[in-house]
C-alpha positions in Angstrom: 105.2 -215.8 -20.5 108.5 -215.4 -22.5 110.4 -217.6 -20.0 107.7 -220.3 -20.4 107.9 -220.1 -24.1 111.7 -220.5 -24.0 111.4 -223.5 -21.8 108.8 -225.2 -24.0 110.9 -224.4 -27.1 114.0 -225.9 -25.5 112.1 -229.1 -24.5 110.7 -229.4 -28.0 114.2 -229.0 -29.5 115.5 -231.7 -27.2 112.7 -234.1 -28.2 113.2 -233.4 -31.9 117.0 -234.1 -31.5 116.4 -237.3 -29.6 113.9 -238.6 -32.1 116.0 -237.7 -35.1 119.1 -239.4 -33.6 117.1 -242.4 -32.6 115.6 -242.9 -36.0 119.0 -242.4 -37.6 120.7 -244.9 -35.3 118.0 -247.6 -35.8 117.6 -247.2 -39.5 121.3 -247.2 -40.3 122.5 -250.4 -38.8 125.3 -252.3 -40.6 123.9 -254.6 -43.3 124.2 -258.4 -42.7 127.0 -260.1 -44.4 125.8 -262.4 -47.2 127.5 -265.6 -48.0 126.9 -265.5 -51.7 129.4 -263.5 -53.7 128.2 -260.6 -55.7 129.3 -259.8 -59.2 131.6 -257.1 -57.8 133.3 -259.6 -55.5 133.8 -262.1 -58.3 135.4 -259.5 -60.5 137.6 -257.9 -57.8 138.5 -261.1 -56.0 137.5 -259.7 -52.6 134.6 -258.5 -50.5 132.4 -255.6 -51.7 132.6 -252.6 -49.4 129.4 -251.9 -47.4 129.3 -248.1 -47.8 126.9 -246.4 -45.4 126.5 -243.2 -43.4 128.0 -243.6 -39.9 125.6 -243.9 -36.9 125.3 -241.1 -34.3 126.9 -243.4 -31.8 130.0 -243.8 -34.0 130.2 -240.0 -34.5 129.8 -239.4 -30.8 132.7 -241.8 -30.0 134.9 -240.0 -32.5 133.8 -236.6 -31.1 134.8 -237.7 -27.6 138.2 -238.9 -28.8 138.9 -235.7 -30.9 137.7 -233.3 -28.2 139.7 -234.9 -25.5 142.8 -233.6 -27.2 141.7 -231.0 -29.8 145.0 -229.2 -30.2 147.5 -231.9 -31.0 149.9 -231.5 -33.9 151.5 -234.6 -35.4 152.5 -233.2 -38.7 151.0 -231.4 -41.7 148.2 -233.9 -42.3 147.4 -234.8 -38.7 146.3 -231.9 -36.6 143.5 -231.7 -33.9 140.1 -230.3 -34.7 140.6 -227.4 -32.3 143.8 -226.4 -34.0 142.2 -226.5 -37.4 139.3 -224.4 -36.2 141.7 -221.8 -34.8 143.4 -221.5 -38.2 140.1 -220.9 -39.8 138.8 -218.5 -37.2 142.1 -216.5 -37.5 141.7 -216.1 -41.2 138.0 -215.2 -40.9 138.7 -212.6 -38.2 141.6 -211.1 -40.2 139.6 -210.6 -43.3 136.4 -209.6 -41.4 137.9 -206.8 -39.3 139.8 -205.5 -42.3 136.5 -205.3 -44.2 134.9 -203.5 -41.2 137.7 -200.9 -41.2 136.9 -200.1 -44.8 133.2 -200.8 -45.2 131.9 -198.8 -42.2 133.7 -195.4 -43.0 132.7 -195.8 -46.7 129.2 -196.7 -45.7 129.0 -193.5 -43.6 130.2 -191.5 -46.5 127.6 -193.0 -48.8 124.8 -192.6 -46.3 125.5 -189.0 -45.5 126.2 -187.9 -49.1 123.6 -188.4 -52.0 126.4 -187.5 -54.4 128.7 -190.3 -53.2 125.7 -192.7 -53.1 125.0 -192.1 -56.8 128.7 -192.2 -57.8 129.6 -195.4 -56.0 126.3 -197.4 -56.3 127.2 -198.7 -59.9 130.5 -200.1 -58.7 128.8 -201.8 -55.7 126.0 -203.3 -57.8 128.6 -204.8 -60.2 131.0 -206.2 -57.6 128.5 -207.3 -55.0 127.0 -210.3 -56.9 130.5 -211.8 -57.8 131.1 -215.0 -55.9 134.0 -214.5 -53.4 135.6 -217.8 -54.6 135.8 -216.4 -58.2 138.5 -214.0 -56.8 140.7 -216.8 -55.5 142.6 -217.6 -58.7 143.4 -213.9 -59.2 144.3 -213.5 -55.6 146.7 -216.5 -55.7 148.3 -215.1 -58.9 148.8 -211.6 -57.5 149.5 -212.3 -53.8 151.5 -215.5 -54.3 150.4 -216.8 -50.9 147.5 -219.1 -50.1 147.1 -217.7 -46.5 146.9 -214.1 -47.6 144.6 -215.1 -50.5 142.2 -216.8 -48.1 142.1 -213.6 -46.0 141.5 -211.5 -49.1 138.5 -213.7 -50.1 137.0 -213.3 -46.6 137.6 -209.5 -46.9 135.7 -209.5 -50.3 132.7 -211.5 -49.1 132.5 -209.5 -45.8 132.6 -206.0 -47.1 129.3 -205.7 -49.0 126.8 -206.5 -46.2 128.6 -204.2 -43.8 128.9 -201.4 -46.4 125.3 -201.6 -47.6 123.8 -201.9 -44.1 125.9 -199.0 -42.8 124.9 -196.8 -45.7 121.2 -197.7 -45.1 121.4 -197.2 -41.4 123.1 -193.8 -41.7 120.7 -192.7 -44.4 117.7 -193.7 -42.3 118.7 -191.5 -39.3 115.9 -189.0 -38.6 116.6 -185.6 -40.0 115.2 -183.9 -36.9 118.1 -185.4 -34.9 120.7 -184.1 -37.4 119.0 -180.7 -37.4 119.2 -180.5 -33.6 122.9 -181.3 -33.9 123.3 -178.4 -36.3 121.4 -176.2 -34.0 124.0 -177.0 -31.3 126.7 -176.2 -33.9 128.2 -179.6 -33.8 130.9 -180.4 -36.4 130.2 -183.1 -39.0 132.6 -185.4 -37.2 130.9 -184.9 -33.8 127.5 -185.3 -35.4 128.6 -188.5 -37.0 130.0 -189.9 -33.8 127.5 -188.6 -31.3 124.2 -188.7 -33.2 124.4 -190.8 -36.4 126.6 -193.7 -35.1 124.4 -194.5 -32.0 121.2 -194.3 -34.2 122.6 -196.5 -37.0 124.5 -198.9 -34.7 121.8 -201.7 -34.7 121.7 -201.7 -38.6 125.5 -201.6 -38.8 125.7 -204.6 -36.4 123.1 -206.4 -38.4 125.3 -206.1 -41.5 128.3 -207.3 -39.5 126.2 -210.3 -38.3 125.3 -211.2 -41.9 129.0 -210.8 -42.9 130.3 -213.1 -40.3 127.9 -215.8 -41.4 129.0 -215.5 -45.0 132.7 -215.3 -44.1 132.4 -218.6 -42.1 130.7 -220.2 -45.1 133.3 -219.1 -47.6 136.4 -220.0 -45.5 135.5 -223.7 -45.6 135.3 -223.7 -49.4 138.4 -221.5 -49.7 140.5 -223.9 -47.5 139.3 -226.8 -49.6 140.7 -225.1 -52.6 144.1 -224.0 -51.2 144.7 -226.8 -48.7 147.3 -226.7 -46.0 145.4 -226.0 -42.7 141.9 -225.1 -41.5 138.6 -226.8 -41.0 137.9 -226.8 -44.8 141.1 -228.6 -45.4 140.3 -231.0 -42.5 137.0 -231.9 -44.2 138.6 -232.5 -47.6 141.5 -234.5 -46.1 139.1 -236.8 -44.2 137.0 -237.3 -47.3 140.2 -238.3 -49.2 140.8 -240.8 -46.3 137.3 -242.1 -46.8 136.5 -241.3 -43.2 132.9 -240.3 -43.3 132.6 -240.3 -39.5 135.3 -237.6 -39.3 133.6 -235.7 -42.2 130.3 -235.5 -40.4 131.9 -234.6 -37.1 133.8 -231.7 -38.7 130.5 -230.6 -40.4 128.9 -230.4 -36.9 131.8 -228.5 -35.5 131.5 -226.0 -38.4 127.9 -225.5 -37.6 128.5 -225.1 -33.8 131.3 -222.5 -34.3 129.1 -220.6 -36.9 126.2 -220.6 -34.4 128.5 -219.2 -31.6 129.8 -216.4 -33.9 126.2 -215.5 -34.8 125.1 -215.5 -31.2 127.9 -213.2 -30.2 126.9 -210.6 -32.8 123.2 -211.0 -32.1 124.0 -210.2 -28.4 126.0 -207.2 -29.4 123.1 -206.0 -31.6 120.6 -206.3 -28.7 123.0 -204.2 -26.5 122.9 -201.2 -28.9 119.2 -201.3 -29.7 117.1 -198.6 -28.3 113.4 -198.0 -27.7 111.9 -194.7 -28.8 
């Protein structure tokens, strides 16, 4: 039954995609060139530009060209899409794993100690709603480096979902399991590693899955601000070049990479889930 549902869902997705692209292609044909000059043409002494969103066929042609050599490097403003994505992924992973190293232990401490929960909760509630990009000017001023500042912004946006979900998962572990560990005279460290961590792992990984999605969203905006390299800079640079085809192509690549990152963590979450 599940396999049949997956097949039907896949077929429906393909149909929706084909119809959407077909309508887009047909409805967005280049306008016919008119002989009569418009007011714009008379004022500017030339032809008025026919601005339009590129067709799927044009985007597909560009995608084939870009993906045939995605890692070329011809200078600061001319790098392949694959290279730009690698720069962004590197920054995201650096800030993300640094956040995990701090958020998960603190989350354990908060989840296991009511005192620490009440003491740290006000700080979490104040810092959590702040937009990560609001930290960028301060980071640039203190760190004096756009690369490190981007990693710091990813760290800030990644830490809260992981910390909160870890604290919730640890706090939700059944007391009976902890009491059994005490009966066997396990130390607090062994109890945390052998009892609490396996029980809270699905919730922790859910927080990590949320964090990676937010981090991938934020890095695009951060790179637009600081420039240099990365997929965010690629989008902004192509917009400045008035190349909408490249802009849409890069948007699709951002979505595909984000989907892959989410699927990897979704798979990891399923691997640690258990059935009572």
